[in-house]
N, C-alpha and C positions, 0 to 999 in steps of 0.2 A: 843429615837424615837422607836415607836412600830413596824414600818415596814420600809423596805428599799425603797428608791426611785429609779426608773429606768427610762431611757429614751430610746425609740425605734426610730431609724432613719427610716423614712418612705418616700417612693417616691410617693407623693400624688398630687392630683389636687386640684382645688378650693373647699372649704368646708364651712360649716355654721360657721359664726363667732358669738361671743357674742353680744347680742343686747344691745349696750351701752345706747341707748336712753331710754330704759325701766327703767333706774335708776331714771329718772326724769319725773314724770307723766305730769307736766306742759309743758315740752318741747315736750313730745310725743303728747299731745293734739294739740299744736301749729303746729307740723309737719302734723298732720292729716288734720287740716283745710286748711293749706297752700297747702297740696297735692291735695285737691279737686279743688283749684283755679288754680294751675299751671300744671295740667295734660296736656300733657302726661309726662312731666318731674316732678320728685319728688323734694322736697326741697333739698334732699341730692345731687341730680345731679347739682343743682345750686351752692351748697356749694363747690363741687369738682371743678367747674369751677373757683371759686374765690380762693380757696386754696386746693391743693390735700390732706392736712392733716385734713381738716374739713369734718368729716363724723360722722353722728349720728348712722349709721348702723354697723360700724366695726371699730376696732382699727387700726390705721395706724401710720407709722413713716417715717422719712426721714433720710437717712444715711448722716451725715454731715462731717464725717472724717473716714478714714481707716488708722490705725497705725500698722505698722509691729512690731510684738513682737519678733519672731524668724524667721528663714528661711521659716518655714512652718506654721506659725500662725500669726494672726492679730487681733487687737481689732477694732470693729466697734462702733463708737459713733453715737447714734441714737436719734433724737429728736421726741418723740411721739406726736401724735396729740390729738384731743379731746377724753376724756373718759379714758385716761390712769392714773392710780393711782400710785403716786411715793412713797407711804408708804408701799412698799413691804418689805418682811423680808430678811435680808442678808442670801444668800445661795439658794434662790429660782431661778427658771428658767422661761423663756418665750418661747412661740412659735413664730417663724418668718417665714413668707411666702414671697417668692421672685418669680416674674414673669419671667419664662424662657421658651422660645420656645412656647409661648402662653398658658402655664400652670403655676398654682401657686404651687410651691414646698415648702413643710413645713418641718421644723426641730425644735427641742427644744434645747436651749442653756442656760447655767447658766448665770445669770447676774453677771458681775464682778464689777459693780458700787455699791456704797453704797446708801441706801435709802436717799432721800432728801426731804426737805420741801420748798426749795427756790433755788436760784442760777440759773444755766444754764438750768435746766429742761431737762437734757439729761440722757440717760442710756447707758451702754456699755455691749457688749457681746464679748467674746474672743474665736475665732474659730481656731481649728487646722485642717489643710487640711489633709484628710485621702485618701489613694490611691484609696479606693473603694467609697469614698464620693463625689458624683457628685456636690452636693450643697455646701459642706464645701470647696471644691477646688475653687468654683466660689466665695464664700464669701471672701476667703482669697486673691485670685488673680484677680477676675473679677469685683467685685462690685465697683462702683465709687461714690464719693460724689454726692448727689442729687437724688439717687435712692429712690423711694418710695417703702416701704415694708408694709406688713400686719403684725399685732401683735396679739398674744393671751395673755390674762392677766397673770401676774406672779402667779405661784403656786408652790407647793412642801413643804414637811415637813422637809427637811434637812436644818435646820435654826439655827441661833445663837440667843438664848434668850436675853432679855434685862431686868435686868442687866446680864452680862456674868458670867459664873461660876468662882469660885475663882481660879481654876487651869484648864488649857486646854491643850490638845494635838491634833495637826493636823498631820495626816498621809496622804500625797498626793504623787501622781506620775503622770508625764506627764501632760496632760490637766486636770487631776483631781484637779489641783490647782485652777481652775476657780471659783467654788462656794466659796471656802475658801478665795479667794482674796476679794470677797465682804464682807466676815466676817471680815477679817483683816482691810480693809479700814473703815468699820463701827466701829470696836473697837477703831481704832486710832481716828476717828472723835468724838467718845463719851468719849475719854480718859479712856478706860476700858482695856487697855493692861496691865494686872497685872502680871500674871504668865502664859505665853504661850510658849509651846515648839512646834516647827514645824520641822518635818522630811520630806523632799521632795526628790524624786528621779527623775532623768532624764538621758537620755543616755549620754550626755556630758554637761559641763557648758554652752555651747552656746545654748543648747536646753531648758534652764530654762526660762519659761515665767515670766515676771515681775522681772527679775533678779536684775535690779538696784533698783527698789522700795523695794524689799525684803531686799536688803543689807542696804538701808537707814533705814528701820524699825528696823533692827538688831542693827544699830549704835545708833539710837536716843532713842530707848526704852529699858531700862535695863531688863524689864520683858519679852522681846521677844527674844527667843533663837532659831536660825535657823541652821539646819544641812542639807546640800545638798549632796546627794550621786550620783556620776556619775556612773551609772550602767555599762556603756561600759568598764570601767576600774576597778571598785570596785565590780561589781556584784550586783545582786538584793538584796534588803533589806530582811534579814532573820528575820522574826518576832519572831521566837523562841529565838533569841538573843536580843530581845528588852530590856531586863533588863540592858544590857551593855550600851545602848544608852539613855534610859529613865528609870532609876531605879524605879521611882514612878508612872509608867504608870497606874497601877491598881487604883490609887486614883484620876486620872484625868478624866474629861469628854472629850471624844475623838470623833473627827469628821474625818472620813476616806473617801477618794475618789480617785479612780485610777483603774488599771486593775482588772479584775475579780479575778485573782489568788491572788492578794494581799488582796482583800476584803474578799475572802473566808478564807484565812489564819487568818485574823484579827477576823473574826466571830468565828472561832474555838478556837482561843486563849482566847478571852474574855469570851466565853462560858465556857471553861474549868476552868477559874479562878473565875467563879461565878460573873463576872462583866458585863454581857450582857447589863444591863440597862444603862451602862455608854458609850456604843459604838453606834455611829450614822453613818450609811453608806449611800453613794450615789452611785448608779450604773447607768452607762450611757447606758447599754444595758441589755435587759432581757435575762435570761437563758431560752432557749427554748428546749423543748423535740425534739428528733429526728423525722423528718417528716416520716409519714407512709402513705401508700395508694397513690392514684393518683390524689387527689383533685376531681374536678368535676365542673359542671355548677351551678353557683349561680344565682338564679332568684330573682330579687328585685320586689316583687309583686306590690306594689303601684306605683312604678316608671315605671313599664313596660319595664324594661331592664334586661339584663343578661350578665354574663361573665363566661368564662371557664378558670379556674385557677388551678395551681398545689397545692400540699398539704402544701406548705410552705408559700403561699400568704395569708395574713389576709383578712377577709371578708371586712374590711374597705378599704384596698387597692384595692380589687376587685371592690367594689362599686364605688370608686372615679375614677378608671381607666375606668369604664363604664359610667362615667358622672352622677352618682347618688349623690345627696347632702346628704352625710352621717352625722348623728349627731356625735359629738366627743367632748372630753375634754382633758384629759391628754395624750391620746394615749399610755398609759402604763399599762392599766388593773387595775387602782386604783380608779378612780373617778366615774365610772359607768355611765358616760354621754353618752356612745356609745351603751348602751344596747338596743337591738331590739328583737322582737319575732321571734322564729324559727317555721315556719308554717309546713314545710315538710322536710324530710331528716335528716341528722346528721351532726354536726360540731364538731370539735376537738379543745380543748384548747391547744394552742401552747406552754404553759408553763408546763403543767402537763400531757398532752396526754389524758386527760379525754374527753370522747365523750358525747355530749348533744343530747337529743332526741326531736322530735317534741313537741311543747307546752312549751319548755323552753324559757327563755329569756337569750340571750347570749351577751357577750362583743365582739363586732366586731373587736376591735383593736388587740385582742390577741386570736382570734379564726379563724380557717380555715375550708374549706369544706372537709368533709369526705364522698365523693360521691356527687351526685346532691342534692341540697337543695333549699329551698324557704324562703326568709326573708320578714318580714312585714315592709318594708320600700320603 
């Protein structure tokens, strides 16, 4: 993979969703005609009355089951509505929006289910409750079956190709196992578990997500070799000693997901060995430069709104907190869907610290105010 994947947790309000209906011109034309007849209610409003999952304007889903995985994690089984494509790639993630206190809160989570072409037509995400994670704690302990959620289409480049490489190494820790679980389930479904080594770390054995399923894979498939490291008693995995655990790691295609320190160590090790092209990383958080300055007042020119924020708050968060419908995609600084024009003032890239001047086009999800500024949105 040419670049790492990152996920930024953001406390956000309602935002623009993908226009599902635009994929089908015939359906769009029918909606337009029917809309003129049924004004003031649009056809989508009547669809929602018939079934909350029927929407041509946005992707929706219904939580049908919540399964506890560990004391602080749970799997949500979700039945998507119209417009969701089930041919996603194993390892990708989705955005999920939950209505809380009158606001839609959004986060991105790895899909832990395997892509399907039939069957139950459900997907799963597995969430670990974080002490500072307001939404993650709610998803693990507060969401009940029947809850309607909003969904963003699957995306991400941390994926397992088809067919799978001849030899694979998975390096995971904690909730970093979630995207790899989708890969393992897919490999099992495709009967492609040939030579797979999996090294997973967790504080204790009881903290291992999917522990029973991983054990069954280990027992049933001779080609799947699992090593679980309990870091509370054995200490963290020292990648400089990886030769002792996986002697042929240099020859394997490797997918790694876990804490930043582990991924940084892996990146250095694979680079030093001249094997960088064999390492695929998934980062759940962006490394941000230290905040400088005092932020400022962000004016959203076309929306006629403004917000005063600190130097660590992204322009996207600022706009959504002010009620501006900000364009967005990955929320990670990768897809460029959130780019808007900077009319006045300066903004700072939260990842690199680089400042952008008036006339620039800036990524609002990874940029913050560096003094007062005006955006063309």
